C-alpha positions in Angstrom: -5.7 -11.0 34.6 -8.5 -11.7 32.1 -9.9 -8.0 32.0 -6.7 -7.1 30.3 -6.0 -9.8 27.9 -9.1 -8.2 26.7 -8.8 -5.0 26.5 -5.1 -6.0 24.5 -7.2 -7.8 21.5 -9.3 -5.4 21.7 -6.7 -2.5 21.2 -5.0 -4.9 19.0 -8.2 -5.7 17.0 -8.6 -2.1 16.5 -5.1 -1.8 14.6 -6.1 -4.4 11.9 -9.0 -2.6 11.6 -7.0 1.2 11.2 -4.1 -0.3 8.9 -7.1 -2.2 6.5 -8.5 1.3 6.5 -4.7 2.6 5.8 -4.0 -0.2 2.5 -7.9 0.3 1.0 -7.1 3.8 0.8 -3.4 3.9 -0.1 -4.2 1.5 -2.7 -7.2 3.9 -3.9 -4.9 6.0 -4.0 -2.3 4.6 -5.8 -4.5 3.8 -8.2 -5.9 7.1 -9.3 -2.2 8.8 -9.8 -1.3 6.2 -11.3 -4.3 6.9 -13.8 -3.4 11.1 -13.7 0.7 9.8 -14.8 -0.9 8.6 -17.4 -3.0 10.8 -18.5 -0.9 13.2 -18.6 1.3 11.3 -20.9 -1.1 10.5 -22.9 -1.5 14.4 -23.1 2.3 15.3 -23.7 2.6 12.8 -26.5 5.1 10.5 -24.6 5.2 6.8 -23.2 4.4 6.3 -19.4 6.8 5.6 -17.4 6.5 1.9 -17.1 6.7 1.3 -20.5 10.7 3.7 -21.0 11.7 1.4 -18.1 9.9 -1.6 -17.9 9.9 -2.2 -14.3 8.2 0.5 -12.9 6.7 -1.0 -9.2 8.0 -4.7 -9.2 12.3 -3.0 -8.6 11.8 -2.7 -5.6 12.8 -6.6 -3.2 10.7 -7.8 -0.2 11.9 -8.2 2.7 13.2 -11.9 3.4 11.1 -12.9 6.6 9.0 -10.6 8.1 10.7 -9.3 11.2 6.9 -8.5 13.0 6.2 -9.9 16.0 2.9 -10.0 17.4 
């Protein structure tokens, strides 16, 4: 039984590392895409999307409670 628990905790730790890496890459991509969109808007002479709508990126609702169970 102890061997099985150790293996499960190793797998969980690896999953956490993978999810953290995905999160970092996603954040980096989002920053780069936002910078690219801003650059394109300035080249076209328009306002960036967030200045037009005043709610870009913050118009979503959070889940009231996390449904994840570990």
